[in-house]
N, C-alpha and C positions, 0 to 999 in steps of 0.2 A: 151554558153555552147549549147553542143549538144543536140540534141531529148534525151530522155530517153525508154529505149525498156521498153514495160510495159507487166508484165503477170500477172496472179491471185496470185504468190508467190510476188510481190512487188506491188500491186495496193493501198492496203492500206495505207502501210509506203508512197509512190512515189505521191500519187494524194488524197485519203482524208485527208492524216495529213500533208499535205503540206501547210507552214506557208503562201505560196503566190501564186495565182491563177493556172490553170494547165489548156491548153489548150491539150486534145487528142483529136487526130486522129484516128479512127478505121477504120482500112483499111485492105485490102488482096492484096497479090504478085503479084496475077494476076488481080487485077481491074484497068482499063485502065483510068477509071478520079480520081484514088487514085494515078495512077503515075501522074499523071497532076497535082495535088494540093501540093504533094510533094516537090518539090522546094520553094515551097512559103513557107510551113509549117517550112520548115529548115530555110528560110531567117529570119521567125520570131521569130525563137529559137535561131538566134545567137544575134540579134537586140534588143531581151526582157530578154537577160540574165541576172539574179538576181533579174527579175521584173516577172514574168511570165516563170513556168514552162511549156515545151512542152515534149508532151509522146505521142506515138504510140503503138498502138495495135493491133495486126495481129490478126484479128476477129477468122481466120482458126485455129490458134494454143490458142485461148483465146474463144472460146463458150461460156462459162459460163457468162463471162463477158458482153459480148455483147447481150446474152439474158437478164442479171440482167439489162441491161442498156437499151433494147428497141430497139438495133441496128436492125435494118430492111433493111437497104438499105446502101451501103458506096461509098465512104467517107462519115463518121459522124463525123465531129468535136464538141466537146462538151466542154465547159468551166464549170471547177468546183472552186468553190470558197467555204472553209471552210468547205472541204467533201461534197458538195451537186451540184449537177451538175442544174447550171445555165441558161445555152444558148444551144441551139443546131441548127447545122445547117445541111443540108445533100446536097452533091453533091460538083461540083467543085463551088469555090466563088473567088471572086477576093482578093486580098491581103489586100483591105481598109474593106472588107466587114468581113473578119477575123480579122482584129484590131479593129473594132467597135463592136464583142464580146467582147470583153477583156476590155472594158471600163467601 
């Protein structure tokens, strides 16, 4: 499964109401570190399809979500389980570190 593009309109359904854990990548098109971590996030989305949902939130287009979840630096990767944020990491992370957030 590919990454899901999240907006304020589908955040509730795709992230908060998800029956499986969701890795949310808060990013922006102009962000260099975001571009560095994007291929790793996409790889995780393919490898863990059906086990973990991977979602991307463009903070420029969805400022209200970024504010609600206290995103002050990007990229921020946040794991949601049962509708609640349980783990977060700011900045570029190696694949192993991102995978360990999902355990």
